[in-house]
VEXFIFI-330985 format. One record per residue (C-alpha): x, y, z. Coordinates in pm, 1 decimal. Last residue first. Layout:
% residues N
X:Y:Z
...
% end
This chain:
% residues 452
1412.7:1822.5:2253.1
1099.1:2008.4:2357.9
891.6:2183.7:2097.1
878.5:2523.0:1932.7
657.8:2596.7:1632.3
763.4:2647.0:1275.6
514.3:2657.9:989.3
562.7:2370.3:753.9
544.0:2442.6:381.8
459.9:2138.6:173.9
696.4:2112.1:-121.2
547.3:2151.4:-467.5
452.2:1852.0:-681.2
88.4:1852.9:-566.3
60.0:2225.3:-640.0
-301.9:2246.1:-754.8
-191.1:2211.5:-1117.1
-28.0:1883.4:-1013.2
-358.2:1764.3:-872.1
-519.6:1836.7:-1209.1
-236.8:1636.2:-1368.5
-331.1:1348.2:-1139.8
-698.8:1373.1:-1236.9
-612.0:1381.1:-1608.7
-401.9:1065.4:-1573.4
-681.6:889.5:-1383.7
-925.4:980.2:-1662.9
-685.4:835.9:-1920.4
-662.3:516.1:-1715.4
-1043.2:513.8:-1702.9
-1046.6:484.7:-2085.8
-822.7:177.7:-2114.9
-1086.0:-52.8:-1966.0
-1307.7:29.4:-2267.7
-1045.5:-96.6:-2513.2
-987.3:-395.0:-2287.3
-1353.6:-492.2:-2294.2
-1364.4:-436.3:-2670.5
-1092.8:-699.6:-2721.1
-1302.7:-950.9:-2531.0
-1601.1:-892.6:-2759.1
-1899.7:-815.0:-2541.1
-2122.5:-1111.4:-2469.9
-2353.1:-935.4:-2219.8
-2226.0:-1182.7:-1960.2
-1870.1:-1069.4:-2042.2
-1970.3:-705.4:-1992.0
-2141.2:-791.4:-1662.9
-1827.5:-967.1:-1542.8
-1620.4:-663.2:-1638.8
-1847.6:-445.1:-1426.3
-1831.4:-685.1:-1131.1
-1450.9:-712.0:-1150.2
-1418.7:-332.0:-1121.1
-1691.9:-297.6:-857.0
-1511.6:-438.6:-554.4
-1160.6:-307.3:-624.7
-1309.6:28.7:-717.0
-1478.2:47.3:-378.2
-1146.0:-62.3:-230.8
-1009.9:276.8:-335.0
-1214.1:433.2:-56.1
-1012.6:231.8:195.2
-673.8:297.1:35.8
-745.9:670.2:10.2
-874.9:664.3:368.2
-557.1:502.4:497.7
-327.0:731.7:297.7
-498.8:1046.7:424.5
-531.2:919.6:782.4
-167.1:811.7:801.3
-45.7:1128.5:629.5
-253.3:1398.2:794.4
-11.8:1532.6:1057.7
288.3:1427.7:845.3
186.4:1643.4:545.2
-17.5:1484.3:262.9
87.3:1471.2:-104.1
412.2:1280.4:-53.4
244.0:982.6:115.9
-37.0:1002.3:-140.2
215.3:985.2:-426.5
379.0:677.7:-274.0
35.6:516.3:-262.8
-20.7:627.1:-622.8
306.9:460.4:-720.2
215.7:118.6:-584.1
-115.7:108.0:-768.7
46.8:262.9:-1074.9
297.6:-20.9:-1091.0
8.3:-269.4:-1088.2
-170.9:-68.9:-1358.7
116.0:91.9:-1553.9
384.2:-177.2:-1534.7
108.2:-437.7:-1553.6
2.1:-298.0:-1892.0
362.7:-332.6:-2005.2
384.6:-693.3:-1886.2
45.6:-777.3:-2032.1
144.7:-630.4:-2370.2
473.9:-821.2:-2372.5
292.9:-1147.5:-2296.7
35.7:-1083.7:-2569.8
306.0:-994.2:-2823.8
502.9:-1308.2:-2733.9
188.3:-1515.4:-2784.1
132.0:-1402.1:-3142.4
-159.2:-1159.1:-3190.7
-533.1:-1219.2:-3149.8
-548.1:-1115.7:-2782.9
-282.2:-852.6:-2858.9
-535.8:-590.6:-2974.7
-717.3:-603.6:-2641.0
-383.8:-592.0:-2457.8
-298.4:-279.1:-2662.4
-586.8:-97.1:-2493.7
-428.0:-156.0:-2155.2
-103.2:-36.3:-2315.5
-225.7:300.6:-2440.5
-416.9:419.0:-2133.3
-126.7:285.1:-1928.2
104.8:533.7:-2100.9
-123.6:810.1:-1976.7
-131.7:646.8:-1633.8
248.4:651.2:-1614.6
259.7:1011.7:-1744.1
30.1:1126.7:-1464.4
231.1:931.2:-1207.2
558.5:1091.4:-1312.7
418.7:1446.4:-1318.7
239.0:1399.6:-987.8
542.8:1263.5:-804.6
789.9:1522.2:-934.0
1089.3:1485.6:-1164.0
1356.5:1367.0:-921.4
1162.9:1190.1:-644.4
887.1:1064.4:-873.6
1147.0:943.3:-1124.4
1340.5:758.5:-851.8
1022.9:572.4:-749.5
885.7:530.5:-1102.8
1179.9:328.6:-1233.4
1227.4:49.0:-978.8
851.6:58.7:-915.2
791.8:-32.4:-1279.6
966.8:-365.5:-1232.1
741.3:-451.0:-937.9
430.9:-360.9:-1137.2
550.0:-554.3:-1441.1
597.8:-861.8:-1225.2
233.7:-834.3:-1119.9
106.4:-808.9:-1480.2
360.0:-1074.9:-1581.0
196.2:-1326.7:-1351.0
-130.1:-1310.9:-1543.4
39.2:-1359.6:-1881.0
262.0:-1642.3:-1754.4
-24.9:-1827.4:-1583.6
-245.2:-1805.1:-1893.2
43.8:-1907.1:-2120.1
118.5:-2214.4:-1907.6
-250.1:-2304.6:-1902.6
-268.7:-2315.5:-2281.2
-463.6:-2037.2:-2458.5
-804.1:-2151.0:-2580.6
-967.1:-1804.5:-2601.3
-1192.0:-1909.6:-2314.1
-881.7:-1975.2:-2104.7
-745.0:-1630.2:-2191.3
-1067.0:-1461.8:-2080.1
-1081.7:-1660.8:-1756.9
-717.6:-1587.6:-1667.4
-764.7:-1213.6:-1741.1
-1082.7:-1188.7:-1534.8
-985.0:-1146.6:-1169.7
-634.3:-1000.9:-1196.1
-735.1:-759.8:-1473.1
-1052.9:-641.1:-1300.2
-865.8:-626.3:-969.5
-601.5:-390.5:-1107.1
-836.2:-173.1:-1314.0
-1077.4:-119.1:-1024.6
-780.4:-54.9:-793.8
-647.8:215.5:-1027.6
-984.9:380.2:-1084.0
-1079.1:393.9:-715.7
-733.4:520.2:-616.6
-746.1:795.0:-882.4
-1091.7:905.8:-771.3
-976.3:911.5:-410.1
-689.0:1140.9:-508.5
-929.0:1377.3:-683.5
-1150.5:1383.9:-373.6
-853.3:1452.8:-144.4
-716.1:1725.9:-370.2
-1052.7:1900.9:-377.4
-1096.7:1871.7:0.2
-745.1:1969.5:114.6
-710.5:2345.1:174.2
-1086.3:2410.4:193.3
-1118.2:2159.9:475.4
-1235.1:1807.6:397.1
-913.9:1620.3:480.3
-900.7:1822.9:803.3
-1210.6:1642.8:926.1
-1020.6:1312.8:913.5
-712.4:1457.9:1082.3
-926.3:1592.4:1369.6
-972.5:1966.7:1371.2
-785.8:2188.9:1618.6
-858.8:2504.5:1421.6
-618.1:2394.1:1149.0
-432.7:2076.0:1231.0
-163.8:2110.3:1493.3
153.2:2295.5:1409.4
458.6:2118.3:1266.0
747.1:2144.3:1504.7
1065.1:2341.5:1448.3
1365.6:2181.0:1616.9
1614.5:2400.5:1796.6
1925.4:2184.3:1850.1
2041.2:2221.6:2210.7
2134.6:1855.0:2261.4
2395.5:1867.9:1984.9
2373.4:1644.7:1679.8
2691.6:1439.8:1646.5
2516.7:1106.3:1706.3
2312.2:1164.4:1386.6
1974.1:1003.1:1322.6
2001.3:786.5:1633.2
2089.1:1097.8:1831.8
1784.5:1272.3:1686.0
1559.4:979.6:1783.9
1682.5:987.8:2142.3
1640.7:1365.0:2166.3
1278.8:1353.8:2050.7
1129.4:1467.3:2380.1
753.8:1499.7:2401.4
555.2:1812.0:2326.8
254.1:1611.1:2203.0
277.9:1774.4:1859.7
653.6:1715.8:1875.0
606.8:1346.8:1947.0
363.0:1307.3:1656.4
592.4:1486.1:1409.1
883.4:1273.9:1531.0
688.9:955.6:1451.4
797.3:683.6:1690.4
1119.9:498.6:1624.3
1130.4:128.0:1533.0
1415.6:-58.0:1702.4
1292.9:-204.4:2029.5
917.4:-228.7:1988.9
936.4:-323.8:1621.2
1201.0:-586.7:1696.7
983.2:-729.6:1975.6
683.2:-745.0:1734.0
867.1:-933.8:1456.5
836.2:-1271.6:1627.0
459.2:-1227.0:1633.9
470.0:-1124.6:1267.9
644.7:-1453.7:1178.2
432.0:-1674.1:1404.4
94.5:-1592.3:1251.6
160.9:-1636.6:880.1
377.7:-1941.0:951.5
106.5:-2107.9:1158.8
-168.4:-2001.3:916.4
27.6:-2173.9:638.8
68.2:-2483.4:854.8
-310.6:-2499.6:893.7
-342.1:-2598.1:526.3
-176.5:-2937.8:573.1
174.4:-3043.2:670.5
341.6:-3192.3:362.0
105.7:-3101.3:75.8
26.1:-2762.9:240.4
384.4:-2663.3:321.5
584.5:-2654.8:-3.7
326.7:-2533.8:-255.3
171.4:-2301.9:2.3
511.2:-2151.1:81.7
575.9:-2075.5:-286.2
232.8:-1920.5:-329.1
265.1:-1712.4:-14.2
612.1:-1607.4:-130.6
464.9:-1441.4:-441.0
193.8:-1248.0:-257.5
446.6:-1143.3:10.2
665.7:-1007.2:-269.9
375.4:-785.2:-372.8
351.6:-644.7:-18.9
730.3:-602.5:-1.7
701.0:-398.9:-322.0
505.6:-163.6:-97.3
816.3:-122.1:118.3
1025.6:-23.2:-183.1
759.0:207.7:-326.3
750.5:403.1:-0.8
1129.0:439.6:0.3
1137.3:548.2:-365.2
867.2:809.3:-307.7
1069.2:960.4:-22.6
1414.1:946.8:-181.1
1496.8:1313.3:-255.7
1263.5:1428.4:19.9
1469.2:1241.7:278.2
1299.6:933.0:423.3
1210.0:921.6:793.7
862.2:1066.2:747.4
776.7:855.8:441.9
868.4:527.5:610.1
666.0:623.7:915.7
356.9:709.5:707.1
378.1:394.6:493.4
406.8:170.2:800.0
120.6:357.6:967.1
-96.1:319.7:656.3
-23.6:-58.6:639.5
-83.6:-153.7:1004.0
-448.3:-53.2:1048.0
-570.0:-243.8:742.7
-374.3:-554.8:839.6
-519.1:-544.9:1189.4
-874.8:-504.6:1066.3
-819.3:-777.7:806.5
-723.2:-1019.2:1084.5
-1047.9:-932.8:1263.3
-1246.8:-1007.8:945.3
-1051.4:-1331.0:894.7
-1129.7:-1430.6:1253.5
-1501.6:-1373.0:1204.1
-1512.4:-1571.1:879.0
-1310.5:-1852.8:1034.4
-1556.6:-1869.7:1324.2
-1848.6:-1885.3:1075.3
-1696.5:-2138.0:833.3
-1632.0:-2434.1:1059.0
-1339.4:-2617.9:1218.1
-1142.3:-2342.7:1390.0
-807.3:-2388.6:1563.5
-568.4:-2271.5:1292.4
-756.8:-1941.6:1264.8
-634.8:-1857.9:1615.3
-282.7:-1821.1:1475.5
-407.7:-1564.5:1223.9
-600.6:-1380.2:1495.5
-289.1:-1362.3:1712.5
-68.8:-1232.3:1430.5
-335.0:-984.0:1318.7
-338.0:-850.8:1673.4
38.0:-827.3:1723.8
83.9:-642.8:1395.2
-199.9:-401.8:1480.0
-54.2:-332.1:1823.9
292.9:-263.9:1685.1
175.1:-49.1:1393.9
-70.9:151.5:1603.6
196.9:221.4:1865.8
453.6:313.8:1603.1
219.0:549.2:1419.8
134.7:749.6:1730.6
-164.8:767.4:1966.7
-380.1:1039.7:1810.3
-238.3:1073.7:1458.7
-208.4:695.6:1434.5
-573.6:656.9:1536.4
-670.6:781.5:1189.3
-569.3:435.6:1051.7
-832.6:254.3:1259.7
-1159.7:356.8:1097.3
-1101.3:387.0:722.8
-806.3:158.9:655.6
-907.0:-95.4:918.8
-1264.9:-96.1:789.0
-1133.4:-167.6:437.6
-910.0:-449.4:558.7
-1194.7:-597.3:759.0
-1410.1:-593.4:445.0
-1127.8:-761.3:252.9
-1090.4:-1027.3:523.3
-1465.6:-1086.9:524.0
-1475.8:-1116.6:144.0
-1244.7:-1417.3:131.9
-1444.0:-1589.6:405.1
-1770.5:-1494.9:230.4
-1651.7:-1681.2:-82.1
-1575.3:-1998.0:112.8
-1918.4:-2144.8:40.4
-1857.5:-2097.4:-332.0
-1580.7:-2358.8:-323.7
-1832.7:-2613.7:-204.7
-1787.6:-2746.0:144.8
-1707.2:-3087.0:289.9
-1499.8:-2947.4:576.2
-1173.9:-3115.3:475.5
-1229.2:-3068.0:101.1
-1327.3:-2700.4:133.3
-1032.0:-2626.7:362.3
-791.7:-2789.9:115.3
-932.0:-2591.7:-178.9
-926.3:-2262.5:19.6
-570.1:-2279.1:152.9
-414.6:-2121.8:-157.7
-653.9:-1827.8:-153.4
-603.5:-1787.4:222.7
-234.5:-1719.3:161.6
-292.3:-1400.3:-42.9
-380.3:-1150.0:230.8
-147.1:-1314.0:483.5
155.9:-1295.8:256.3
79.4:-938.7:146.5
53.1:-814.5:505.5
362.1:-1014.7:601.5
557.6:-834.1:329.7
410.7:-499.4:440.0
530.0:-561.1:796.6
870.7:-666.3:664.1
895.0:-345.7:458.3
812.2:-142.8:769.2
1098.9:-311.4:955.4
1346.1:-278.7:668.8
1268.0:82.5:575.8
1268.4:191.4:941.2
1607.5:23.3:991.3
1743.5:176.1:671.7
1635.6:515.5:799.5
1801.7:470.4:1139.8
2114.0:310.7:994.7
2188.6:607.5:772.3
2069.7:790.1:462.6
2312.9:1075.0:408.9
2232.2:1392.8:590.1
2094.7:1735.7:504.5
1752.3:1601.8:403.4
1696.7:1427.0:737.3
1769.4:1743.3:936.6
1550.1:1952.6:707.8
1267.9:1698.1:740.8
1297.8:1728.0:1118.4
1232.4:2098.3:1078.9
1492.5:2363.0:1151.5
1521.4:2652.4:1397.2
1851.0:2845.3:1375.8
1928.8:3017.9:1704.1
1916.8:2686.3:1891.8
2201.7:2556.7:1680.0
2246.7:2349.6:1366.0
2606.1:2359.5:1235.3
2654.5:1991.0:1176.9
2939.2:1980.1:1426.1
2739.7:2106.9:1714.6
% end
């Protein structure tokens, strides 16, 4: 063939991707998976904007809707932990398509309810679908990205999640006053349902999965490069050691220490993120900042995360994922503490401090997901990323609780931020420990023959 790969020279799929310019196949995967993540973010955030209208219509207190919010998050966590490992058994594409269809249907069904209990159940089921879809989207994006752009690709689709948060607010402002809260469920359900046919038609299945099942990948290779010959000898990644399931493989001698360190980083990062998002508006209100300043400061933490992704993605690909992420958290240790100092400083200093802290906390949340997708090989990627996200939710639950206890104990607000800075240093040390264990080195894939 014209690219020079023949049956006498076995290569991995990653080798084939690395030797070629990014083409329509990879951009298609990036776009479709990014859209799934966008919808994921939209659906996760939209319920927050519907809550006041639902409470008024049903005659409920705002507190009565608390379990509804929690049910979706619990479903999300269960989806990460229980359903994401299915991708290694039935394929990432199949899990992604089915999960997208299911959370679409459950979102549409939420329009029809008129009491809390059915809505709670449907939000839990929606969370299951969202939790199953995200790890598969991340895994597919990572597999079809060349090494030189892998972290960047994953960060791009995860920025779609943050963009979904923003668009949910804009859509709520336009739709709810005109058409009522159910219109937001209608949009959140119809859009992913319309996306399903495109996923079925254009999204490729994981090559690593097809090779493990000894299925043909000729169609995918032709989409990657029409000039590839039919006799290319593709090296397949072997099955997990001793035939273990992907979940059990995370706890083998090869992976257990790295997995536990990675979970620690996820827990810390999500605890920091949700603590800031939950309590920053309250703290600033109590300090008598105007509403416009409160909104600007809180929004800048999210904007900072998106801005950071534009820098950390290429840096992770060029300098090493662990090295970049470790430095990002180290800088975060400084800037989260600076927010405490800035509470008594001029407003522009406070806004700048929140933006920079957001670069490290919100940006770190996106970057650590990209790091996980680089850290694990294809056979463990969906399970590894899914479980890291699921375990990380523990931090998301307890972070706001701990800060709430500190506020109840009448800690000085500046002291809260000084203490919040310390876990960022711990996260940095954990990432550098992962680097010492070879997290920035390429994963070696032993060749095995498979059908083309």
